[in-house]
C-alpha positions as CSV (number, residue, x, y, z in Angstrom):
1,X,49.4,-20.3,26.2
2,X,47.1,-17.8,24.7
3,X,47.9,-15.6,21.8
4,X,48.0,-11.8,21.7
5,X,44.7,-9.8,21.7
6,X,43.3,-9.1,18.2
7,X,42.4,-5.7,16.8
8,X,39.0,-4.1,17.6
9,X,36.2,-5.0,15.1
10,X,34.1,-2.6,13.1
11,X,30.9,-1.0,14.5
12,X,27.8,-3.1,14.0
13,X,24.6,-2.0,12.2
14,X,22.2,0.3,14.2
15,X,19.7,-1.6,16.2
16,X,15.9,-1.2,16.0
17,X,14.0,1.8,17.8
18,X,13.4,1.1,21.4
19,X,10.1,1.4,23.1
20,X,8.7,4.9,24.0
21,X,9.8,6.2,27.3
22,X,7.5,7.3,30.1
23,X,6.0,10.9,30.0
24,X,8.3,13.4,31.6
25,X,7.3,15.9,34.2
26,X,5.1,18.9,33.3
27,X,7.2,21.8,32.1
28,X,6.9,25.4,33.4
29,X,4.2,27.7,31.9
30,X,5.4,29.4,28.8
31,X,5.1,33.1,28.0
32,X,1.8,34.5,26.5
33,X,1.9,34.5,22.8
34,X,0.9,37.4,20.5
35,X,-2.9,38.1,19.9
36,X,-4.2,36.4,16.8
37,X,-6.3,38.1,14.1
38,X,-10.0,39.0,14.8
39,X,-12.3,36.2,13.9
40,X,-15.5,36.3,11.8
41,X,-18.8,37.5,13.4
42,X,-20.8,34.7,14.9
43,X,-24.5,34.0,14.3
44,X,-27.1,36.2,16.1
45,X,-28.0,34.5,19.3
46,X,-31.6,33.9,20.6
47,X,-33.4,36.8,22.3
48,X,-32.7,37.0,26.0
49,X,-35.3,37.4,28.8
50,X,-36.6,40.9,29.5
51,X,-34.6,42.8,32.0
52,X,-36.0,44.6,35.1
53,X,-37.7,48.0,34.6
54,X,-35.3,50.9,34.7
55,X,-35.4,53.9,36.9
56,X,-37.6,57.0,35.9
57,X,-35.7,59.4,33.7
58,X,-35.1,63.0,34.7
59,X,-38.0,65.5,33.9
60,X,-37.8,67.1,30.5
61,X,-37.6,70.8,29.9
62,X,-40.7,72.9,30.3
63,X,-42.6,73.5,27.1
64,X,-43.7,76.8,25.7
65,X,-46.9,78.3,26.8
66,X,-49.8,77.3,24.5
67,X,-52.6,79.4,23.2
68,X,-55.7,79.7,25.4
69,X,-59.0,78.4,24.3
70,X,-61.2,81.0,22.7
71,X,-64.0,82.2,25.0
72,X,-67.4,83.0,23.3
73,X,-69.2,86.0,24.9
74,X,-72.6,87.4,24.2
75,X,-74.7,89.1,26.9
76,X,-76.8,92.2,27.6
77,X,-78.7,93.7,30.4
78,X,-81.0,96.7,29.8
79,X,-83.8,98.7,31.5
80,X,-86.8,100.8,30.6
81,X,-86.4,104.5,30.8
82,X,-90.1,105.3,31.1
83,X,-93.5,104.0,30.1
84,X,-93.5,101.3,27.5
85,X,-94.4,102.3,23.9
86,X,-97.5,101.3,21.9
87,X,-98.5,97.6,22.0
88,X,-97.5,95.1,19.4
89,X,-94.1,96.6,18.7
90,X,-90.8,95.8,20.4
91,X,-90.2,97.5,23.7
92,X,-87.1,99.7,23.4
93,X,-85.1,99.3,26.6
94,X,-82.8,102.3,26.3
95,X,-81.1,102.2,29.8
96,X,-78.0,100.1,29.2
97,X,-76.5,98.2,32.1
98,X,-74.3,95.9,30.0
99,X,-73.9,95.6,26.3
100,X,-70.2,95.1,25.7
101,X,-70.6,93.0,22.5
102,X,-73.3,95.4,21.2
103,X,-75.5,92.4,20.4
104,X,-78.5,94.3,21.7
105,X,-79.8,97.2,19.6
106,X,-81.3,99.9,21.7
107,X,-82.8,101.7,18.7
108,X,-84.9,98.6,17.8
109,X,-85.2,96.9,21.2
110,X,-84.0,93.6,19.7
111,X,-81.2,91.2,20.6
112,X,-79.3,90.0,17.5
113,X,-77.7,86.6,17.6
114,X,-74.1,86.6,16.4
115,X,-73.0,83.3,18.0
116,X,-75.2,80.2,17.4
117,X,-75.9,78.4,20.6
118,X,-78.1,78.1,23.7
119,X,-79.2,81.3,25.4
120,X,-81.0,82.3,28.6
121,X,-83.4,85.3,28.6
122,X,-85.3,86.9,31.5
123,X,-87.4,90.0,32.1
124,X,-88.6,91.6,35.4
125,X,-91.2,94.3,34.9
126,X,-92.8,96.8,37.2
127,X,-96.6,96.9,36.7
128,X,-98.4,100.2,37.4
129,X,-101.5,102.0,36.3
130,X,-102.9,99.2,34.1
131,X,-102.7,95.4,33.4
132,X,-99.7,94.0,31.6
133,X,-99.6,91.4,28.8
134,X,-96.2,90.8,27.3
135,X,-94.7,88.3,25.0
136,X,-91.1,87.2,24.3
137,X,-90.5,86.9,20.6
138,X,-88.0,84.9,18.6
139,X,-87.9,85.3,14.9
140,X,-91.4,86.9,14.6
141,X,-93.0,84.2,16.8
142,X,-94.1,84.6,20.4
143,X,-92.6,81.9,22.5
144,X,-93.4,83.1,26.1
145,X,-96.4,85.0,27.5
146,X,-96.8,86.8,30.8
147,X,-100.0,88.4,32.2
148,X,-100.3,90.5,35.3
149,X,-103.5,92.2,36.5
150,X,-102.9,95.6,38.0
151,X,-104.2,96.1,41.6
152,X,-105.4,99.6,42.1
153,X,-103.1,101.9,44.2
154,X,-100.4,99.3,44.2
155,X,-97.2,98.5,42.3
156,X,-96.9,94.9,41.1
157,X,-94.2,92.8,39.4
158,X,-94.3,90.5,36.3
159,X,-91.5,88.3,35.2
160,X,-90.5,85.4,32.9
161,X,-87.5,83.5,31.8
162,X,-86.7,80.9,29.1
163,X,-83.9,78.9,27.4
164,X,-83.8,79.3,23.7
165,X,-81.5,77.9,21.0
166,X,-80.6,80.6,18.4
167,X,-79.0,80.4,15.0
168,X,-76.9,83.2,13.7
169,X,-79.0,86.2,12.6
170,X,-82.1,85.3,14.7
171,X,-83.5,88.1,16.9
172,X,-85.2,88.1,20.3
173,X,-87.3,90.9,21.8
174,X,-90.1,91.7,24.2
175,X,-93.4,93.5,23.3
176,X,-96.8,94.2,24.7
177,X,-99.6,92.3,23.1
178,X,-103.3,93.0,22.9
179,X,-105.0,96.4,23.4
180,X,-103.5,99.6,24.8
181,X,-105.0,99.1,28.2
182,X,-102.7,96.1,28.7
183,X,-99.6,98.4,28.6
184,X,-98.9,98.8,32.3
185,X,-95.1,98.2,32.0
186,X,-93.6,101.0,34.1
187,X,-90.3,102.5,35.2
188,X,-89.2,105.6,37.1
189,X,-86.3,106.7,39.4
190,X,-87.2,104.1,42.0
191,X,-88.8,101.3,40.0
192,X,-87.2,99.4,37.1
193,X,-88.3,97.2,34.3
194,X,-85.4,95.1,33.0
195,X,-84.6,92.7,30.1
196,X,-81.5,90.5,29.9
197,X,-80.0,87.6,28.1
198,X,-76.7,85.8,27.7
199,X,-75.0,82.9,25.9
200,X,-74.9,79.6,28.0
201,X,-72.8,77.7,25.5
202,X,-72.1,78.0,21.7
203,X,-72.6,75.4,19.0
204,X,-69.3,73.8,18.3
205,X,-70.2,71.7,15.3
């Protein structure tokens, strides 16, 4: 017959590691962690494509009123008060229609240029009692001549006009030339003999 059971033996040495088990199921999403420190600036990227044109901006505030351009003025219009004086001297037109800038001198009969530029001059003369020969002078030189032969028992007209460039200080006037019998320029209360001129445009250089 068998004997009585023996006492339990001591634990054996640990065995070798077993093979890795299969992956377990995916766990639940964890809570968001704290924000980490700011990283370094990255390198500048390449230039992007040009965007579409923006909408027009709102109108700006109205600017202050500027100074107006300076207007150059020079003009005169005069008439004869009676018979013309002796020939070969300036005719003194003493009836003043317009001479606001005082560029015409009624005591000498001469227009004095104060503004260099291009000027227009004209005269319209009543011819009576004798022939008329007149010249328009610029700076002691006749530049325009007009002759009208008087018709007996009739009142006639003589006229002329010209464009002249004048420098500052130059003068323009009208005078009878020739002998005394050519001095038929006339004016009375119903007939006028007039002389006029004005600046067309100044020299801006």
